[in-house]
N, C-alpha and C positions, 0 to 999 in steps of 0.2 A: 504495500499498500504506498500509496504517497504522504509524504512529511506536506502540510496544508501551506509551511510555511515557502517551502523550496520548489512548488512544482514546476515542469514547464508552462508559461503562457505561449496562448496562442496568440500571440500577437496581428495575425491576419486575421482573424474574427473579432479581436473589438477592435481596428479597425473599418470595417462592414455594419459592426452595432455601433460604432459611435455616428456614420452616416446619416445611418436609419433611424436611429436614436433623435438628432439632434439636438435642438437644444434645451431639452425636458430636462428638468432638476436629475432624475432617477436616472442614474445612466451619463453624468454631466464625466466620468472617470469609469472604465470599465477595466474590469480583471478579469480575464475570460485564461479558461483550463480546459484539455481532455478530459483531467480526473484530480480532485484533491482528495484529500479524508472527509471534511464537513467545508463548504459555505459560511457556515454561523463562523466556525474558528479562526478561518481565515481575513470574514471581514472583523471579528472582533480586532487579533491583531493590528489589523491596517489603520482602525477605530485611532488603539493607543500610538500605534508610531504618526496620528496627524491628520490618515486621509482624509477629505475634503467631505461634505455632505451631498447625498446624492451620489458616493461610489460602489460601483457597483459590482460584485463577486458573481460569477457565473461559470457552471463547469455541466459537460456534457456526462461525467456521473460523480459519484461521492463515494467512498471508502466507509464513513464512517458518521452517515446521515444521518441526524436525530431531528423527533421533530419534540413533540409537549410531555414532560415530564417524564426526561430523558427517552424516551420510547426510540427503538431505533425506527427511520425512515428509511424505506428499500428503493436503491437508486441506480437505476439498470440501466441503459442508456435507452435514450428513447425517450428521457424525461428530461426537462426544463429546473435545474435548481440554482435557487440566487439566493445574493445575505445582500440588503440594502446598506450602508452607514445612513443613518440622521443623529441631526442633533436638533434638537424641536428647540423649541422657542417655544413652551409654556411648560405650564406647571406638573412636575415631572409624577401628579395622581393624576394625571391625562394620559401620560404612557400607553397604560393596558387597552387603549381605546384606536391603536397606533391597529392592533389583531383586526379588527372589524374594518379598519380604512384599507388596509391592505385586503381582507378577501374579498370586500367591496369591488374595488377598484382591477380586482383580477378576475373576477367574474363578468363585469364589463370587458374586458378585456378579449377575455373566451367569446363569449357574445359577439361582440364585434370583428373580430378575426375567422370565426365557424358557423356562427348563428346558433348554435348552440345557445341555450341559458338555462345556465347550474343554478342551483338551489345553492346556500347558504349556510352551514349546520351552526349555529351559535354556539365554542366561538370562534372557529378557524379552521373549518371544515368545509370544502368544495366536494358540490355529490351532484355527478346524472343520472337520472331515473332511478337513486335512493344509493347509488354503488361512490364510491370515494372521488374523487377524481387530481383530486389538491390539496394542499393546510398550508398551514401559514403557523410563521414561531416566531413569538417577539420575545428578545434577550435585552435586558438595560447592562449599564456598565455605567458609574459612577467616580470611581475611581480600579484603579489598581488591585485593593485589599478590600472595596466593597460594591462585589457583584450583584447584581436582582438578576431573576429568570422569571421572566411574569407572563403570566395569564392576561387573562381581568379581574384586577385581585386590590384589593385598601391599601395601599404605603405611609409608613409610619411617620411619623412629625421630621422625624432627618431626612428620609427621602422624597419630601413634602419638600425641604428644601436645596433641593442641590436638582442638576441640570444635568444629568448623562448623557454619554452616548447610548445610540438607540441600532440593534441592526434588527430586524424584523428579513426572518427564511422565507422565501414561495416555491413552492412543489408542486407541478402541474406534471400530471399523465401525459405526456402530448402525443409522440408515436407510441408511445412500451407496450410489449406485447401480456393481453392482461396476464397471459399467462405467469409469466414474471416475477407479477403484483401479487401481494394478499392479499388473501381472498376478501370477497365484496368490495373490488379497485376495477375499475375503469382507464382507460385513454380515451383522450382527443379523438382519437384517431378510431379505437372503437364501438365509437361510438352514430358514426356516421360523416365522422371529418377528416378523410384518409389523406389529401392532402395540405394539409397544417403541417406545420415546420415549427421547430421552436425557436428560433430566430423571429416567427411571425407571432406569434404569443408571446414572447418576450419585449420588443419592441411593442405592440398595442397595450401588454403592463408598463410597461415605463412613463408610458404617455396618459392612463390611464389616474395611475398612482401618484403623478407629480400637479395630477389636476386636482383630487380628492386632498393631499397631502399638503396641497397653498391653502382648500376651504378650511382645513381641517385645522390649520395652525394661524389662520385669523380670524373666521370665527366661531373656533371652538367645534362639538361633537354634534350640535343642533339638525344641522342641512345633509351628515354620515345618517344621523338618524334614520332622519326625513327619507333617505335615498334606501335605507337599507332596508326596509321595510314588505318590501316587493319579491324580495331575495331569501329572505328568510324563510325557511322550510314548517319550521312547526309551530309559529303561533296558531292558537285555537285548537293543536293538535294536546291529546295524552301522552304525557312525558315520565321520562326515569332519567331521576336524576342524582349522579352520582356525584359528589362536594368532599371530598376529604372519606372521613368514616361514614358520614352518611345517605340515606341512601331512601332519596324522594319521589313519591310522585305528585305528580296533578298535572295543570294544562296551561301549556306555553303561553302568554299576551304579548305582553310586544318585550321593549329593548328602553330601558331607560335611559335620563339625560346622562349615563354616567358610564352607559354601553354595558350595564347590566339586563342579565335577563330576569324580568317580572314573571315567576310562577306562580298559577296562582294552585294551593295545594289543597288535598283531600280534605283537610282541617278546614276548606275556605279562606283560609288567611293567605294573602297576597305577598311573595320573597321575591326579593333583587338574589340574583348566583354572581358571584364576578368574579367566581371558576366552579369550571365543574365539564363532566359528560354528560353526555343527553342520549338521552336513546330514544323516538319515536317509539309509542304502543298500537299498533296497528289492532 
């Protein structure tokens, strides 16, 4: 496996992508590799070295890709694996919302490029016909000695006072053979978009993420919340929530002004969840 700090860069791919991405904030600097251990790890290292906001790390494969809660992320060839460095000018307590900003951007990019309409499974999965086609991972580091790997959760008083660098990782199965993916997963090509390329999706993603990140930076989560509602698949449906050691059931209702999932529990209580795994009960 390749060490993420010394992988061989694909300068030809970087030039092509830079030309297509243009002036978008996301992708203003591009680091492209055939294979790395983890685009997240490499992006964190670049951020600590002072890489500019919007710098993008992209790889054709990952040796040790990861998702939320330390789960392995299958990364065979045919997928889009990228991580973006951000330096948000908002309170650190708002940073978990970036998973939803990225999810909205990815969903719109997929629709624009393929005419497919994925749904968003709060807080960070993209699905087509109920099968997982992509996912989002957001991690913040406020210093070398004070890292925070985040989903959608509360921040401590100390965290709220600090402005971290943030890395948002996005994985999308583009032309991947579903046989190489975990059960319950699919790819864009398998869902009747056979001619789409990872480059096409990445360029669309950079444009949509740049636009929505600018909105979020200037106006907060309100506009994101309004746009998200049409994409989230669980509203009005009974769901099972796993949040830490809790196992609860209820009906998903909405996303609140902080990005938390609002669920009316079977007891009748409306409760916000800032982190957790959501499963629809059919």
